[in-house]
mmCIF file of the C-alpha atoms, coordinates in Angstrom:
data_MODEL
# 
_entry.id   MODEL 
# 
loop_
_atom_site.group_PDB 
_atom_site.id 
_atom_site.type_symbol 
_atom_site.label_atom_id 
_atom_site.label_alt_id 
_atom_site.label_comp_id 
_atom_site.label_asym_id 
_atom_site.label_entity_id 
_atom_site.label_seq_id 
_atom_site.pdbx_PDB_ins_code 
_atom_site.Cartn_x 
_atom_site.Cartn_y 
_atom_site.Cartn_z 
_atom_site.occupancy 
_atom_site.B_iso_or_equiv 
_atom_site.pdbx_formal_charge 
_atom_site.auth_seq_id 
_atom_site.auth_comp_id 
_atom_site.auth_asym_id 
_atom_site.auth_atom_id 
_atom_site.pdbx_PDB_model_num 
ATOM 1  C CA . MET A 1 1  ? 70.685  36.627 106.636 1.00 0.00 ? 1  MET A CA 1 
ATOM 2  C CA . GLN A 1 2  ? 74.441  36.955 108.868 1.00 0.00 ? 2  GLN A CA 1 
ATOM 3  C CA . LYS A 1 3  ? 77.171  39.585 107.427 1.00 0.00 ? 3  LYS A CA 1 
ATOM 4  C CA . PRO A 1 4  ? 80.085  37.841 106.869 1.00 0.00 ? 4  PRO A CA 1 
ATOM 5  C CA . GLY A 1 5  ? 82.650  38.674 109.627 1.00 0.00 ? 5  GLY A CA 1 
ATOM 6  C CA . VAL A 1 6  ? 85.518  40.728 109.130 1.00 0.00 ? 6  VAL A CA 1 
ATOM 7  C CA . GLN A 1 7  ? 88.191  38.921 107.496 1.00 0.00 ? 7  GLN A CA 1 
ATOM 8  C CA . ARG A 1 8  ? 92.201  39.536 108.663 1.00 0.00 ? 8  ARG A CA 1 
ATOM 9  C CA . GLY A 1 9  ? 94.725  40.034 106.363 1.00 0.00 ? 9  GLY A CA 1 
ATOM 10 C CA . ARG A 1 10 ? 95.146  41.430 102.682 1.00 0.00 ? 10 ARG A CA 1 
ATOM 11 C CA . PRO A 1 11 ? 92.385  42.819 100.991 1.00 0.00 ? 11 PRO A CA 1 
ATOM 12 C CA . THR A 1 12 ? 90.462  40.558 99.090  1.00 0.00 ? 12 THR A CA 1 
ATOM 13 C CA . GLY A 1 13 ? 92.297  40.133 95.719  1.00 0.00 ? 13 GLY A CA 1 
ATOM 14 C CA . ALA A 1 14 ? 95.558  41.351 97.012  1.00 0.00 ? 14 ALA A CA 1 
ATOM 15 C CA . THR A 1 15 ? 98.000  39.393 95.471  1.00 0.00 ? 15 THR A CA 1 
ATOM 16 C CA . THR A 1 16 ? 101.746 40.613 95.861  1.00 0.00 ? 16 THR A CA 1 
ATOM 17 C CA . PHE A 1 17 ? 103.776 41.650 99.068  1.00 0.00 ? 17 PHE A CA 1 
ATOM 18 C CA . ASP A 1 18 ? 105.883 44.721 98.961  1.00 0.00 ? 18 ASP A CA 1 
ATOM 19 C CA . ALA A 1 19 ? 109.147 43.519 100.993 1.00 0.00 ? 19 ALA A CA 1 
ATOM 20 C CA . GLY A 1 20 ? 110.816 46.979 100.710 1.00 0.00 ? 20 GLY A CA 1 
ATOM 21 C CA . PRO A 1 21 ? 108.698 48.404 103.227 1.00 0.00 ? 21 PRO A CA 1 
ATOM 22 C CA . ALA A 1 22 ? 108.288 45.599 105.116 1.00 0.00 ? 22 ALA A CA 1 
ATOM 23 C CA . ARG A 1 23 ? 111.889 45.380 105.618 1.00 0.00 ? 23 ARG A CA 1 
ATOM 24 C CA . ALA A 1 24 ? 112.743 48.854 106.503 1.00 0.00 ? 24 ALA A CA 1 
ATOM 25 C CA . PHE A 1 25 ? 109.724 48.810 109.293 1.00 0.00 ? 25 PHE A CA 1 
ATOM 26 C CA . GLY A 1 26 ? 111.343 45.426 110.688 1.00 0.00 ? 26 GLY A CA 1 
ATOM 27 C CA . ASP A 1 27 ? 114.371 47.079 110.570 1.00 0.00 ? 27 ASP A CA 1 
ATOM 28 C CA . ALA A 1 28 ? 113.110 50.212 112.238 1.00 0.00 ? 28 ALA A CA 1 
ATOM 29 C CA . VAL A 1 29 ? 111.644 48.124 115.115 1.00 0.00 ? 29 VAL A CA 1 
ATOM 30 C CA . ARG A 1 30 ? 114.807 46.472 115.789 1.00 0.00 ? 30 ARG A CA 1 
ATOM 31 C CA . HIS A 1 31 ? 116.895 49.115 115.596 1.00 0.00 ? 31 HIS A CA 1 
ATOM 32 C CA . LEU A 1 32 ? 114.883 51.452 118.164 1.00 0.00 ? 32 LEU A CA 1 
ATOM 33 C CA . ARG A 1 33 ? 114.050 48.679 120.032 1.00 0.00 ? 33 ARG A CA 1 
ATOM 34 C CA . THR A 1 34 ? 117.993 47.793 120.566 1.00 0.00 ? 34 THR A CA 1 
ATOM 35 C CA . LEU A 1 35 ? 118.809 50.931 121.297 1.00 0.00 ? 35 LEU A CA 1 
ATOM 36 C CA . ASP A 1 36 ? 116.630 51.008 123.983 1.00 0.00 ? 36 ASP A CA 1 
ATOM 37 C CA . GLY A 1 37 ? 117.474 47.970 125.356 1.00 0.00 ? 37 GLY A CA 1 
ATOM 38 C CA . ILE A 1 38 ? 114.081 45.840 125.345 1.00 0.00 ? 38 ILE A CA 1 
ATOM 39 C CA . ALA A 1 39 ? 114.362 42.273 124.421 1.00 0.00 ? 39 ALA A CA 1 
ATOM 40 C CA . GLN A 1 40 ? 112.241 41.415 122.072 1.00 0.00 ? 40 GLN A CA 1 
ATOM 41 C CA . GLU A 1 41 ? 109.703 38.888 124.201 1.00 0.00 ? 41 GLU A CA 1 
ATOM 42 C CA . THR A 1 42 ? 109.163 42.580 126.082 1.00 0.00 ? 42 THR A CA 1 
ATOM 43 C CA . LEU A 1 43 ? 108.223 44.501 123.050 1.00 0.00 ? 43 LEU A CA 1 
ATOM 44 C CA . ALA A 1 44 ? 106.082 41.714 121.937 1.00 0.00 ? 44 ALA A CA 1 
ATOM 45 C CA . HIS A 1 45 ? 104.030 41.917 125.444 1.00 0.00 ? 45 HIS A CA 1 
ATOM 46 C CA . LEU A 1 46 ? 103.754 45.600 125.198 1.00 0.00 ? 46 LEU A CA 1 
ATOM 47 C CA . ALA A 1 47 ? 102.438 45.626 122.379 1.00 0.00 ? 47 ALA A CA 1 
ATOM 48 C CA . GLY A 1 48 ? 100.037 42.409 122.812 1.00 0.00 ? 48 GLY A CA 1 
ATOM 49 C CA . VAL A 1 49 ? 101.485 40.594 119.611 1.00 0.00 ? 49 VAL A CA 1 
ATOM 50 C CA . GLU A 1 50 ? 103.230 37.174 119.911 1.00 0.00 ? 50 GLU A CA 1 
ATOM 51 C CA . ARG A 1 51 ? 106.770 36.705 120.074 1.00 0.00 ? 51 ARG A CA 1 
ATOM 52 C CA . SER A 1 52 ? 106.957 34.642 117.011 1.00 0.00 ? 52 SER A CA 1 
ATOM 53 C CA . HIS A 1 53 ? 105.283 37.804 114.988 1.00 0.00 ? 53 HIS A CA 1 
ATOM 54 C CA . MET A 1 54 ? 107.384 40.435 115.972 1.00 0.00 ? 54 MET A CA 1 
ATOM 55 C CA . GLY A 1 55 ? 110.099 37.992 115.106 1.00 0.00 ? 55 GLY A CA 1 
ATOM 56 C CA . LYS A 1 56 ? 108.698 38.394 111.723 1.00 0.00 ? 56 LYS A CA 1 
ATOM 57 C CA . ILE A 1 57 ? 107.704 41.961 111.479 1.00 0.00 ? 57 ILE A CA 1 
ATOM 58 C CA . GLU A 1 58 ? 110.956 42.348 112.530 1.00 0.00 ? 58 GLU A CA 1 
ATOM 59 C CA . ARG A 1 59 ? 112.614 40.165 109.809 1.00 0.00 ? 59 ARG A CA 1 
ATOM 60 C CA . GLY A 1 60 ? 110.292 42.237 107.569 1.00 0.00 ? 60 GLY A CA 1 
ATOM 61 C CA . GLU A 1 61 ? 108.224 38.934 106.484 1.00 0.00 ? 61 GLU A CA 1 
ATOM 62 C CA . HIS A 1 62 ? 105.484 40.272 107.895 1.00 0.00 ? 62 HIS A CA 1 
ATOM 63 C CA . MET A 1 63 ? 103.594 43.815 107.017 1.00 0.00 ? 63 MET A CA 1 
ATOM 64 C CA . PRO A 1 64 ? 101.475 44.635 110.314 1.00 0.00 ? 64 PRO A CA 1 
ATOM 65 C CA . THR A 1 65 ? 98.202  46.764 109.796 1.00 0.00 ? 65 THR A CA 1 
ATOM 66 C CA . LEU A 1 66 ? 97.980  49.776 111.375 1.00 0.00 ? 66 LEU A CA 1 
ATOM 67 C CA . ALA A 1 67 ? 96.608  48.796 114.353 1.00 0.00 ? 67 ALA A CA 1 
ATOM 68 C CA . LEU A 1 68 ? 99.739  46.908 115.182 1.00 0.00 ? 68 LEU A CA 1 
ATOM 69 C CA . ILE A 1 69 ? 101.912 49.507 113.824 1.00 0.00 ? 69 ILE A CA 1 
ATOM 70 C CA . LEU A 1 70 ? 100.135 52.093 116.591 1.00 0.00 ? 70 LEU A CA 1 
ATOM 71 C CA . LYS A 1 71 ? 100.706 49.117 119.208 1.00 0.00 ? 71 LYS A CA 1 
ATOM 72 C CA . ILE A 1 72 ? 104.234 48.781 118.504 1.00 0.00 ? 72 ILE A CA 1 
ATOM 73 C CA . ALA A 1 73 ? 105.063 52.622 118.388 1.00 0.00 ? 73 ALA A CA 1 
ATOM 74 C CA . ARG A 1 74 ? 102.932 52.734 122.110 1.00 0.00 ? 74 ARG A CA 1 
ATOM 75 C CA . ALA A 1 75 ? 105.243 50.105 123.157 1.00 0.00 ? 75 ALA A CA 1 
ATOM 76 C CA . LEU A 1 76 ? 108.665 52.044 121.717 1.00 0.00 ? 76 LEU A CA 1 
ATOM 77 C CA . GLY A 1 77 ? 107.610 55.094 123.725 1.00 0.00 ? 77 GLY A CA 1 
ATOM 78 C CA . ARG A 1 78 ? 107.377 56.829 120.482 1.00 0.00 ? 78 ARG A CA 1 
ATOM 79 C CA . SER A 1 79 ? 104.548 58.051 118.483 1.00 0.00 ? 79 SER A CA 1 
ATOM 80 C CA . ALA A 1 80 ? 103.511 56.159 115.429 1.00 0.00 ? 80 ALA A CA 1 
ATOM 81 C CA . SER A 1 81 ? 105.077 59.329 113.021 1.00 0.00 ? 81 SER A CA 1 
ATOM 82 C CA . GLU A 1 82 ? 108.398 59.180 114.946 1.00 0.00 ? 82 GLU A CA 1 
ATOM 83 C CA . LEU A 1 83 ? 108.467 54.822 113.821 1.00 0.00 ? 83 LEU A CA 1 
ATOM 84 C CA . MET A 1 84 ? 107.503 56.305 110.016 1.00 0.00 ? 84 MET A CA 1 
ATOM 85 C CA . LEU A 1 85 ? 110.099 58.297 110.050 1.00 0.00 ? 85 LEU A CA 1 
ATOM 86 C CA . GLU A 1 86 ? 112.508 55.901 111.266 1.00 0.00 ? 86 GLU A CA 1 
ATOM 87 C CA . THR A 1 87 ? 111.025 53.227 108.351 1.00 0.00 ? 87 THR A CA 1 
ATOM 88 C CA . GLU A 1 88 ? 111.379 56.117 105.967 1.00 0.00 ? 88 GLU A CA 1 
ATOM 89 C CA . ALA A 1 89 ? 114.934 56.551 106.456 1.00 0.00 ? 89 ALA A CA 1 
ATOM 90 C CA . ARG A 1 90 ? 115.438 52.678 105.881 1.00 0.00 ? 90 ARG A CA 1 
ATOM 91 C CA . LEU A 1 91 ? 113.698 52.409 102.642 1.00 0.00 ? 91 LEU A CA 1 
ATOM 92 C CA . PRO A 1 92 ? 115.632 51.577 99.968  1.00 0.00 ? 92 PRO A CA 1 
ATOM 93 C CA . LYS A 1 93 ? 116.419 54.539 97.595  1.00 0.00 ? 93 LYS A CA 1 
ATOM 94 C CA . SER A 1 94 ? 114.254 53.386 94.832  1.00 0.00 ? 94 SER A CA 1 
ATOM 95 C CA . GLU A 1 95 ? 111.310 53.542 96.952  1.00 0.00 ? 95 GLU A CA 1 
ATOM 96 C CA . GLY A 1 96 ? 111.541 56.440 98.886  1.00 0.00 ? 96 GLY A CA 1 
# 
């Protein structure tokens, strides 16, 4: 009997998507990327993701996994904690 493979995406049974943190994270990524003068396509390449996926992350349409957050932070030349501080600063007041 074979073990089931690891399934990507949300955990089984998850039915909600919290848009506030997703948008705050995307805003933080876009802000740092443009601050450094990096094109979205370049950042996507450095992080090892498709450009269209990076666009969805920046628009807050997708919430990245922890592994992808670490890759994006590294591609931006920053620590994940710096990226999370930028994200927290952009959270709506009711979610902070």
